[in-house]
MILONU-24539 format. One record per residue (C-alpha): residue number from 1; residue in three letters; chain; x, y, z. Coordinates in nm, 2 decimals, m for minus. Each point is the difference from the previous one (the first is absolute). Layout:
BEGIN
<NUM 'ALA' 'A' <X Y Z>>,
...
END
This chain:
BEGIN
<1 'MET' 'A' <0.01 m0.01 0.00>>,
<2 'ARG' 'A' <0.13 0.36 m0.10>>,
<3 'ARG' 'A' <0.09 0.20 0.30>>,
<4 'LEU' 'A' <m0.17 0.32 0.06>>,
<5 'LEU' 'A' <0.26 0.27 m0.03>>,
<6 'PHE' 'A' <m0.02 0.31 0.23>>,
<7 'SER' 'A' <0.16 0.29 0.13>>,
<8 'LEU' 'A' <0.11 0.15 0.30>>,
<9 'THR' 'A' <0.02 0.39 m0.02>>,
<10 'VAL' 'A' <0.22 0.15 0.26>>,
<11 'THR' 'A' <0.04 0.37 0.02>>,
<12 'LEU' 'A' <0.35 0.10 0.11>>,
<13 'PHE' 'A' <0.09 0.35 0.13>>,
<14 'CYS' 'A' <0.16 0.23 m0.24>>,
<15 'PHE' 'A' <0.43 m0.03 m0.02>>,
<16 'SER' 'A' <m0.01 0.31 m0.20>>,
<17 'SER' 'A' <m0.23 0.30 m0.07>>,
<18 'ASN' 'A' <m0.20 m0.15 m0.28>>,
<19 'ALA' 'A' <m0.33 m0.16 0.02>>,
<20 'ALA' 'A' <0.07 m0.33 m0.21>>,
<21 'ARG' 'A' <m0.23 m0.32 0.11>>,
<22 'VAL' 'A' <0.20 m0.29 0.13>>,
<23 'ASP' 'A' <m0.19 m0.32 0.00>>,
<24 'THR' 'A' <0.16 m0.33 0.16>>,
<25 'VAL' 'A' <m0.19 m0.28 m0.19>>,
<26 'LEU' 'A' <m0.01 m0.37 0.08>>,
<27 'THR' 'A' <0.02 m0.19 m0.36>>,
<28 'PHE' 'A' <m0.03 m0.39 m0.06>>,
<29 'SER' 'A' <0.22 m0.20 m0.18>>,
<30 'PRO' 'A' <m0.15 m0.31 m0.15>>,
<31 'SER' 'A' <0.34 m0.13 m0.10>>,
<32 'MET' 'A' <0.13 0.01 0.35>>,
<33 'GLN' 'A' <m0.35 m0.04 0.18>>,
<34 'LYS' 'A' <0.10 0.31 0.22>>,
<35 'ASP' 'A' <m0.11 0.37 0.09>>,
<36 'ILE' 'A' <0.28 0.24 m0.08>>,
<37 'LYS' 'A' <0.03 0.36 0.08>>,
<38 'ALA' 'A' <0.05 0.31 m0.23>>,
<39 'VAL' 'A' <0.04 0.38 0.09>>,
<40 'VAL' 'A' <m0.22 0.18 m0.30>>,
<41 'VAL' 'A' <0.08 0.39 m0.01>>,
<42 'LEU' 'A' <m0.28 0.18 m0.18>>,
<43 'PRO' 'A' <0.01 0.37 m0.11>>,
<44 'ASP' 'A' <m0.23 0.22 0.18>>,
<45 'ALA' 'A' <m0.19 0.08 m0.30>>,
<46 'TYR' 'A' <m0.06 m0.36 m0.07>>,
<47 'GLU' 'A' <m0.34 m0.05 m0.16>>,
<48 'THR' 'A' <m0.18 m0.32 m0.10>>,
<49 'ASP' 'A' <m0.07 0.11 m0.35>>,
<50 'LYS' 'A' <0.34 0.08 m0.12>>,
<51 'GLU' 'A' <0.28 m0.25 m0.06>>,
<52 'TYR' 'A' <0.34 0.01 0.15>>,
<53 'PRO' 'A' <0.35 m0.14 m0.07>>,
<54 'VAL' 'A' <0.17 m0.21 0.27>>,
<55 'ILE' 'A' <0.32 m0.02 0.12>>,
<56 'TYR' 'A' <0.09 m0.33 0.17>>,
<57 'LEU' 'A' <0.28 0.03 0.27>>,
<58 'LEU' 'A' <0.20 m0.33 0.12>>,
<59 'HIS' 'A' <0.16 0.02 0.33>>,
<60 'GLY' 'A' <0.34 m0.17 0.07>>,
<61 'TYR' 'A' <0.13 m0.30 0.19>>,
<62 'SER' 'A' <m0.15 0.02 0.36>>,
<63 'GLY' 'A' <m0.25 0.25 m0.06>>,
<64 'ASN' 'A' <m0.36 0.01 m0.03>>,
<65 'TYR' 'A' <m0.30 0.18 m0.16>>,
<66 'SER' 'A' <0.02 0.30 0.23>>,
<67 'ASN' 'A' <0.36 0.12 m0.09>>,
<68 'TYR' 'A' <m0.07 0.26 m0.25>>,
<69 'ILE' 'A' <m0.27 0.17 0.19>>,
<70 'LYS' 'A' <0.21 0.01 0.32>>,
<71 'SER' 'A' <0.35 0.09 m0.19>>,
<72 'THR' 'A' <m0.09 0.18 m0.31>>,
<73 'PRO' 'A' <m0.31 0.19 0.11>>,
<74 'LYS' 'A' <0.04 0.23 m0.28>>,
<75 'ILE' 'A' <m0.17 m0.27 m0.24>>,
<76 'LYS' 'A' <m0.33 0.19 0.15>>,
<77 'ASP' 'A' <0.09 0.30 m0.17>>,
<78 'TYR' 'A' <0.11 m0.18 m0.33>>,
<79 'ALA' 'A' <m0.35 m0.15 0.00>>,
<80 'ASP' 'A' <m0.14 0.34 0.05>>,
<81 'ASN' 'A' <0.22 0.20 m0.23>>,
<82 'TYR' 'A' <m0.02 m0.27 m0.30>>,
<83 'SER' 'A' <m0.37 m0.14 0.04>>,
<84 'ILE' 'A' <0.16 m0.36 0.07>>,
<85 'ILE' 'A' <m0.06 m0.30 0.21>>,
<86 'PHE' 'A' <0.26 m0.16 0.16>>,
<87 'VAL' 'A' <m0.01 m0.38 0.13>>,
<88 'CYS' 'A' <0.25 m0.14 0.27>>,
<89 'PRO' 'A' <m0.07 m0.39 0.01>>,
<90 'ASP' 'A' <0.18 m0.21 0.24>>,
<91 'GLY' 'A' <0.22 m0.25 m0.15>>,
<92 'ASN' 'A' <0.10 m0.18 0.32>>,
<93 'TYR' 'A' <0.33 m0.02 0.18>>,
<94 'GLY' 'A' <0.19 m0.11 m0.29>>,
<95 'SER' 'A' <m0.21 m0.11 m0.29>>,
<96 'TRP' 'A' <0.22 0.17 m0.27>>,
<97 'TYR' 'A' <m0.35 0.01 m0.18>>,
<98 'PHE' 'A' <0.06 m0.34 m0.15>>,
<99 'ASP' 'A' <m0.23 m0.30 m0.08>>,
<100 'SER' 'A' <0.25 m0.23 0.21>>,
<101 'PRO' 'A' <0.12 m0.29 m0.21>>,
<102 'VAL' 'A' <0.08 m0.20 0.34>>,
<103 'ASP' 'A' <m0.28 0.13 0.19>>,
<104 'SER' 'A' <m0.38 m0.02 m0.13>>,
<105 'SER' 'A' <m0.13 0.19 0.29>>,
<106 'TRP' 'A' <0.17 0.35 m0.12>>,
<107 'LYS' 'A' <m0.13 0.13 m0.30>>,
<108 'TYR' 'A' <0.05 0.38 0.01>>,
<109 'GLU' 'A' <0.06 0.03 m0.38>>,
<110 'THR' 'A' <m0.38 m0.12 m0.05>>,
<111 'TYR' 'A' <m0.10 0.21 0.32>>,
<112 'ILE' 'A' <0.15 0.32 m0.11>>,
<113 'ALA' 'A' <0.00 0.00 m0.41>>,
<114 'THR' 'A' <m0.40 m0.17 m0.03>>,
<115 'GLU' 'A' <m0.17 m0.04 0.35>>,
<116 'LEU' 'A' <0.06 0.35 0.15>>,
<117 'ILE' 'A' <m0.02 0.19 m0.33>>,
<118 'GLN' 'A' <m0.33 m0.16 m0.05>>,
<119 'TRP' 'A' <m0.12 0.09 0.36>>,
<120 'ILE' 'A' <0.11 0.36 m0.01>>,
<121 'ASP' 'A' <m0.14 0.03 m0.33>>,
<122 'ASP' 'A' <m0.33 m0.12 0.12>>,
<123 'HIS' 'A' <m0.01 0.20 0.30>>,
<124 'TYR' 'A' <0.13 0.34 m0.10>>,
<125 'SER' 'A' <m0.05 0.21 m0.31>>,
<126 'THR' 'A' <0.31 m0.08 m0.19>>,
<127 'ILE' 'A' <0.14 0.00 m0.37>>,
<128 'LYS' 'A' <m0.04 m0.34 m0.08>>,
<129 'ASP' 'A' <0.28 m0.04 m0.26>>,
<130 'ARG' 'A' <0.35 m0.01 0.01>>,
<131 'LYS' 'A' <0.03 0.36 m0.10>>,
<132 'GLY' 'A' <m0.10 0.08 0.33>>,
<133 'ARG' 'A' <0.19 m0.23 0.22>>,
<134 'ALA' 'A' <0.38 0.04 0.15>>,
<135 'ILE' 'A' <0.18 m0.21 0.24>>,
<136 'THR' 'A' <0.31 0.09 0.19>>,
<137 'GLY' 'A' <0.16 m0.09 0.29>>,
<138 'LEU' 'A' <0.33 0.01 0.22>>,
<139 'SER' 'A' <0.22 m0.26 0.08>>,
<140 'MET' 'A' <m0.17 m0.37 m0.01>>,
<141 'GLY' 'A' <m0.27 0.21 m0.13>>,
<142 'GLY' 'A' <0.21 0.15 m0.25>>,
<143 'HIS' 'A' <0.07 m0.34 m0.16>>,
<144 'GLY' 'A' <m0.37 m0.10 0.03>>,
<145 'ALA' 'A' <m0.11 0.29 m0.19>>,
<146 'LEU' 'A' <0.21 m0.03 m0.31>>,
<147 'TYR' 'A' <m0.03 m0.39 0.04>>,
<148 'LEU' 'A' <m0.38 m0.01 0.00>>,
<149 'ALA' 'A' <m0.01 0.32 m0.28>>,
<150 'PHE' 'A' <0.26 m0.20 m0.24>>,
<151 'LYS' 'A' <m0.23 m0.31 0.04>>,
<152 'HIS' 'A' <m0.34 0.18 m0.03>>,
<153 'GLN' 'A' <0.03 0.27 m0.25>>,
<154 'ASP' 'A' <m0.38 m0.01 m0.08>>,
<155 'THR' 'A' <m0.05 0.11 0.35>>,
<156 'PHE' 'A' <0.23 0.26 0.08>>,
<157 'GLY' 'A' <0.12 0.29 m0.24>>,
<158 'SER' 'A' <0.27 0.16 0.20>>,
<159 'ALA' 'A' <0.24 m0.16 0.25>>,
<160 'GLY' 'A' <0.26 0.09 0.25>>,
<161 'SER' 'A' <0.25 m0.10 0.27>>,
<162 'MET' 'A' <0.18 0.16 0.27>>,
<163 'SER' 'A' <0.32 m0.15 0.13>>,
<164 'GLY' 'A' <m0.12 m0.31 m0.12>>,
<165 'GLY' 'A' <0.14 m0.37 0.00>>,
<166 'VAL' 'A' <m0.02 0.00 m0.35>>,
<167 'ASP' 'A' <0.24 m0.30 0.00>>,
<168 'ILE' 'A' <m0.05 m0.25 0.28>>,
<169 'ARG' 'A' <0.26 m0.28 m0.08>>,
<170 'PRO' 'A' <0.32 0.17 0.17>>,
<171 'TYR' 'A' <m0.21 m0.03 0.32>>,
<172 'PRO' 'A' <m0.09 m0.39 0.05>>,
<173 'ASN' 'A' <0.00 0.04 0.34>>,
<174 'ASN' 'A' <m0.19 0.32 0.09>>,
<175 'TRP' 'A' <m0.34 0.13 0.07>>,
<176 'GLU' 'A' <m0.16 m0.33 0.00>>,
<177 'LEU' 'A' <0.01 m0.06 m0.35>>,
<178 'ALA' 'A' <0.11 m0.37 0.02>>,
<179 'LYS' 'A' <m0.33 m0.06 0.15>>,
<180 'ARG' 'A' <m0.19 0.14 m0.30>>,
<181 'LEU' 'A' <0.23 m0.15 m0.27>>,
<182 'GLY' 'A' <0.17 m0.27 0.15>>,
<183 'ASP' 'A' <0.39 0.02 0.09>>,
<184 'TYR' 'A' <0.20 0.09 m0.29>>,
<185 'ALA' 'A' <0.20 m0.26 0.00>>,
<186 'THR' 'A' <m0.27 m0.28 m0.09>>,
<187 'HIS' 'A' <m0.24 0.25 m0.14>>,
<188 'LYS' 'A' <0.22 0.22 m0.24>>,
<189 'GLN' 'A' <m0.24 0.02 m0.27>>,
<190 'ASN' 'A' <m0.28 0.13 0.22>>,
<191 'TRP' 'A' <0.23 0.29 0.09>>,
<192 'GLU' 'A' <0.08 0.06 m0.36>>,
<193 'ASP' 'A' <m0.36 0.00 m0.13>>,
<194 'ASN' 'A' <m0.11 0.25 0.28>>,
<195 'THR' 'A' <0.28 0.26 0.02>>,
<196 'VAL' 'A' <m0.13 0.32 m0.15>>,
<197 'ILE' 'A' <0.35 0.05 m0.23>>,
<198 'ASN' 'A' <m0.08 m0.33 m0.19>>,
<199 'MET' 'A' <m0.33 0.11 m0.06>>,
<200 'VAL' 'A' <0.08 0.32 m0.25>>,
<201 'HIS' 'A' <m0.05 m0.25 m0.30>>,
<202 'LEU' 'A' <m0.37 0.03 0.10>>,
<203 'LEU' 'A' <0.00 0.38 m0.13>>,
<204 'THR' 'A' <0.01 0.15 m0.34>>,
<205 'PRO' 'A' <0.08 0.38 m0.03>>,
<206 'ASN' 'A' <m0.30 0.20 0.12>>,
<207 'SER' 'A' <m0.21 m0.29 0.13>>,
<208 'LEU' 'A' <0.04 0.14 0.35>>,
<209 'ARG' 'A' <0.10 0.33 0.16>>,
<210 'ILE' 'A' <0.27 m0.08 0.24>>,
<211 'ILE' 'A' <0.17 0.26 0.26>>,
<212 'PHE' 'A' <0.24 m0.15 0.29>>,
<213 'ASP' 'A' <0.27 0.13 0.23>>,
<214 'CYS' 'A' <0.26 m0.08 0.23>>,
<215 'GLY' 'A' <0.21 0.16 0.24>>,
<216 'SER' 'A' <0.39 0.01 m0.03>>,
<217 'GLU' 'A' <0.05 m0.13 0.32>>,
<218 'ASP' 'A' <m0.27 m0.27 0.02>>,
<219 'PHE' 'A' <0.10 m0.39 m0.02>>,
<220 'PHE' 'A' <m0.24 0.00 m0.27>>,
<221 'TYR' 'A' <0.17 0.25 m0.21>>,
<222 'LYS' 'A' <0.22 m0.26 m0.24>>,
<223 'VAL' 'A' <m0.30 m0.21 m0.10>>,
<224 'ASN' 'A' <m0.21 0.33 m0.10>>,
<225 'ASN' 'A' <0.28 0.13 m0.18>>,
<226 'ASN' 'A' <0.02 m0.36 m0.18>>,
<227 'LEU' 'A' <m0.36 m0.02 m0.06>>,
<228 'HIS' 'A' <0.02 0.37 m0.16>>,
<229 'GLU' 'A' <0.30 m0.12 m0.25>>,
<230 'LYS' 'A' <m0.20 m0.33 m0.08>>,
<231 'LEU' 'A' <m0.33 0.24 m0.11>>,
<232 'LEU' 'A' <0.26 0.22 m0.20>>,
<233 'GLU' 'A' <0.12 m0.30 m0.17>>,
<234 'ARG' 'A' <m0.33 m0.10 m0.10>>,
<235 'ASN' 'A' <m0.10 0.37 m0.10>>,
<236 'ILE' 'A' <m0.27 0.00 0.25>>,
<237 'PRO' 'A' <m0.09 0.37 0.08>>,
<238 'HIS' 'A' <0.00 0.04 0.36>>,
<239 'ASP' 'A' <0.11 0.29 0.27>>,
<240 'TYR' 'A' <0.26 m0.11 0.24>>,
<241 'ILE' 'A' <0.10 0.27 0.27>>,
<242 'SER' 'A' <0.30 m0.07 0.22>>,
<243 'ARG' 'A' <0.08 0.25 0.28>>,
<244 'PRO' 'A' <0.18 m0.01 0.33>>,
<245 'GLY' 'A' <m0.20 m0.17 0.26>>,
<246 'GLY' 'A' <m0.03 m0.33 0.20>>,
<247 'HIS' 'A' <m0.29 m0.26 0.03>>,
<248 'SER' 'A' <m0.24 0.22 0.25>>,
<249 'TRP' 'A' <m0.32 0.18 0.00>>,
<250 'ASP' 'A' <0.20 0.32 m0.03>>,
<251 'TYR' 'A' <0.09 m0.09 m0.36>>,
<252 'TRP' 'A' <m0.31 m0.18 m0.10>>,
<253 'ASN' 'A' <m0.22 0.33 0.12>>,
<254 'ASN' 'A' <0.22 0.20 m0.27>>,
<255 'SER' 'A' <m0.06 m0.31 m0.26>>,
<256 'ILE' 'A' <m0.38 m0.03 0.05>>,
<257 'GLU' 'A' <m0.08 0.36 m0.11>>,
<258 'TYR' 'A' <0.22 m0.05 m0.34>>,
<259 'GLN' 'A' <m0.18 m0.33 m0.05>>,
<260 'VAL' 'A' <m0.33 0.15 0.03>>,
<261 'LEU' 'A' <0.03 0.30 m0.23>>,
<262 'PHE' 'A' <0.15 m0.27 m0.25>>,
<263 'PHE' 'A' <m0.30 m0.22 0.06>>,
<264 'VAL' 'A' <m0.26 0.29 m0.01>>,
<265 'LYS' 'A' <0.16 0.13 m0.33>>,
<266 'GLY' 'A' <m0.05 m0.34 m0.18>>,
<267 'PHE' 'A' <m0.35 m0.07 0.10>>,
<268 'GLY' 'A' <m0.22 m0.03 m0.31>>,
<269 'GLU' 'A' <0.29 m0.05 m0.22>>,
END
């Protein structure tokens, strides 16, 4: 029997002077048979007879759905100023946004790219087309955003990454990756198949609007440079930004402003 989907709306007190509405919603994942929370940020002028573009924001390892609204409260200003909706889903402690090939109970690709989008489109007044959807994230979420967008170009028109783990192969013992893919020694192909840098072949020029960045002091700096070089080799247009900074919210709060502008410019193209 199909389970009834429902939402719980929680009004959060303002972190800034704007009046954007913030909902905390409880969604249901049929593929994982569990409830999953998300934060949805709506512009103050939100009306049900108008359709809005949506930016999906994926959190990093050990994070959760509430990270962005707590650490980057300016997304409420961006929602108001650009008339967009932000969706911040929960990707669990260390899902890496895969459908795990070794643990069938972890299907976060299916959840984010299919189930959550359907839920959001059913419950909010959104542009129900790839031209009105963008996805980005930080660290683990940066990997997840490009991973999902590369694989689901019919769903997302734009994608980004902030300090993303865009090549996971150098880190076989980190961040519970082995729990999602199997240990590197005996499941090497899982790692090869599910690392973003090996998925560039899925792209054609201008099939996806891409922006990503990484601080020069970040431990993911080298793998981001490598992805940039690989995209250049294949003549895939993209914006890549490198500037001083580390793996921190100070850096990401700066990054997200540039990425929002990039996405807003591309909506409707």
